[in-house]
N, C-alpha and C positions, 0 to 999 in steps of 0.2 A: 341371627335375628336382629341383634343390636345394629349391625352394619346395614341391614336392609332398612330398618326404621330410620336410621340417620340419613341414609341416601334418599329415602322417600321424602323426608322433611326438607332436605336440600332441594329436591325437585319442586316441592311446593313453594319454597322461598323464591326460587327462580321464576316460577309461573306468576307469583304475586308481584314481582318487581319489574316485569316487562309485559307489554301487551301481547306479543307473539314471539315464539321461539321456533326455529326450524328444528326438525329432528336431529340433524347433523350438529347444530349448535349445542343442543342438550346432551347428546352423546359425548361430545368433546368436553363439555363442562363437567359432567359427572363421571367421565372416564368409564363408561359402561358400553355394552353392546346395544344395538337397536332392540333386540329381543328383551333384554333386561329393562330397557326404558319403557317398552310397551307394558310389561308386567307392573312396573311401578305406577304408571298412569292408571292402570286398572285398579290398583290398590287404593289410590286416591279417589277414584270414582266410587268404589265400594264404601268409602267413608262419607260420601255425600257431596264431593266436589264435582261441579259440572265442568269438565274439561273437554273443550271442543278440539277436534282433530281435522286436518285437511290433508288431502293426498297430492301427489305430484312432486315435481322437482323442488318447489319451494314449500312443500307441505310441512306441517308441524303441529304445535299444540298451543292453546291459549286457555286461560282460566276465564270462563264465561261470567258475565255480569250477573249478579244475583246469587252467586255461590255463597253458601253459609259461612259464617265466621269460623276460624280454626277452633275445633272442639277443645274444651278445658282450658283455653287461653283467655278468651274474652266472651262475656255474655253480650246479648243484644244491647242492653242498656249501657254497658261499658263501651261497646263499639260506637254507639251514638255519641256518648260523652266525649270520647277521644276525637271523633270527627268534628264535632262542634268546637272543641277547644282548639284544634288545628286551624279551623276556619277563622276563629276569632284572632288567633295570633297572626295569620296571614293578613287579615283586614287591618291589623294594627300597623302593618308596614314596618316590622322590626328589621332594621338593616342587617344584612348578613344571614338572615334566617329564611328569607323568602323562598329560595330555590329548594332548600331542604324541607321546609314546611309543605310546600306543594307536592314534593315527591312522596312524602309520608301520607299526605291527604289523598293523593291519587291512589296509592296502594290500598289504603283502608276502604275508600269508597268504591273501588273496583270490585270488591267482594261483598259489599253490603246488599242485602235483598232490597227490592224496590220499596217495600213498605217502610223499612228503616230509613232509606234515603229520603222518603217523604217526611218522616219525622224530623230529620235533620233540617230539611228545607223550612219546615214550620218553626222549629226552634230558632233558626238563624234569622227568620223574618222578623222576629220580635226582639232580637238582640241589636242594640245600638252599635254601629261600627265605630271604631276608634282610629280612623285614618290619621296618620301623622301630618301635621301642617308644617310647611316650610317657613323659614324666617320671614316675617312681614306679610304672611298670607292672611287673608281675611276668612274667617269662619263662614262657610256657606254649605248648603246641603250637597251631599255627594251625589253624582249622577248614578242612577240605578244600573247595576251590572248583574246580568243573569248568572246565578251561581252555577247553573249547568254549563254555561259557556265558559266560565272561569275554570271549572274542572276539566272540560274538554280540551281547552287550550293548554292547560298544565300537562295533560297527558301527551299532547302532540309535541310540546317542547321537550318533554322527557324522552319520548320515543324517537325524536328527530324525524317526524312525519310531515311531509309536504301537504299543504292545504290550499284550497281556493275559498275565497270569501267575498262578500260584498262589503264595501266600506263607504261611509258618507263623511266627507271632509267638513271642515268648519264653514265652508261657503254653501253647504247643502248639496254639493255635487256628488253623485253616487258613481262608483266604479267597481269593477271586479278585479281582484288581485290574486296572483299566484305567488305564495310566499313560503319561506322556510322559517318557522317560528323558533326562536332561541330562548327568550326570557320573558317572564311576566314581572313587571316592575311597578310597585305601588309608589305614587308620588303625590304628596298633598292628600287630597281626598279622591283621587282618580287612579284607575288602573290603566297601565299601558303595556302593549305587546311590542317587544323589539324583535324585528324579523328581517330576513334578507329578502328583498323584493326581486323576484326573478325577472320581471319585465323591465325594471329600472336598473338592475344590476348594481344595487346599492342597499345600504341599511335604511329601513324606514321604521317610524314609531307610530303605532296605531292606538287610539283610545278605545278601550273595550266597549264602552257604551255606544260606539258608532259602528261596531262590527255586527254583521248579520249573515245568515245563511252560510255557515261554515260547512264546507264539504271536505271530508277526509279522503285523500287520494290513495292511501295505503302505500304510498311510495316513500321510501326512506331517503335521507340525504346525509352527507358527511358534514357535521356542524362546523362552522367557522370557529377558529380559536377565539374565545371570548370569556373573560372572567366576570364575576358578578359586579366588581367595581367598574369595569369598562362598560358593562351594560347600563349601569346606573348613570354613568357620566354621559353616555350617548343619549339616553332619554332626557336627562336634565338639559343638555345642550339643545336638543330638538324642541323641547317644550319652551325653553327660554326664548329661542328664536321665534317660535310661533306666537308667543305672547307679545313680542315686540313688532311683529310683521304687520304690514299694511296689506289688506286684502280687498279685492274688487272682483266684480263679475262683468264681463264684456259681452254684450249682445252683438253678434256679428251677422251681417246680412249675407250669409253664404252657407250652403249646405254643409253639415258637419263632415261628411266624407271628403268633400273637396278641401275644406279647411284643414283637416288632418293631413291630407296629401301635400298641401302647400307648406305646412309648418313642421310636419314630421313629429319628432319626439316632443317638441315644445307644446304641441296640442294634444298631448296624451290624455289630459283630463277634460277635454272639451266634450260636451254632450249636446244632443239636439234640443232646440228650444221647446218649451212645453206646448206651444201652439203649433209646432211643426214648421215654423218659418225661421230659418237661420240656425245659428249656433250660440250656445252659452259657453263662454270660455273663462273659467276661474283663474285669476292670476294673483300673485302676492310678491312682495318685496320688502326689503329692510327699511324703505323710506317711500314717501310719495313720489319722489323723483325716480326711484327705481321702478315703481309700478308704471309711471308715465312713460318711461323708456320702453317698457314691454309693449306698449300700444303701437310702436313703430313696426312690430311684426305683423300687424293687420295688413293684408295685401292692399296695395295702392288702388284707389277707386272704389273700395268696398266700404259701405257705410257701417258704423258701429255706434253703440251707446254704452256708456260706462255707469254702473251702479256701484257706489262705494262710499266711504266715510266723507263727511263734509270737507275735511281738510284736503282730501285728494281732489274733489270736484273744484274747490277753490283754486288749488294749484294749477289744474288743467285750464281753468278759465283765465287765470293770470298769464299763463304761458301762451295761450291762444292770442291774447291781446298783444303780448310782447312780440310774437312772431308776425302778427298782422302789421304792427307798426314797423318792424324791421323790413318787411316786404314793401311797404309803401315808401319807405325811405330809399 
């Protein structure tokens, strides 16, 4: 009986630590037969745990959301208190604890009934976040991040699950991304998702308050080797570059399909103009000269208009006069 109880608790721990297990994985982990596994699953169901099962080659088991807290271990109030405490620590941006905190938070919230999750949302809504500010940063209100989105992305990072999502960049251009999420990184008063962008075949950093319509594909991926320090360094470098970058929006008198065909990868972020006439092409560079150089990619003979910071427009006007004088000479 003691061995059976210990094995059943081991099974419960595995189900709580991962979103989905195949039957073969559980059999190998617990070193039991499939028949014994089925009996142990039934024991947990009798105790009140909602365990979902699927058939087929990739069939297996998962602990359904809303399952009651482990009996005699935590009361409802204790579960809420722990989840709120973990969220507060995560919001504080304590270096070295982010990934562990989210893993524990995901495990707790995965088995909380909906009513208790709503209590956590209400408690967290009135708790002031304590995001760490970097050296020289100015205190300013933190962008609002949906806590449900935060938890969902944490689970996708933990389970190495590929997702699709909509993202709006700093210039206001929206795009659909297919990514492999790796780490959630708090920096200053913002949250960032470090992910491998499958379309661009490179690392990308996404601000959580600009992410929308996350679709879980249920497709797993092999994570790229990446430590917490490396993830933090990548996000810091990306944010530092963005803070220094010069951005502009170019209105091009050409249909977006034709523009993308002409420029290929360089026009990946181009979108149709709101009024349907032409294309809006967001560009950025480390300097006004770098942005001006990008305008040479606009096909010859095609009209365009640049919207950007005053220093960029002044630079373009000065260069236009310079080249006009050179041509006259």
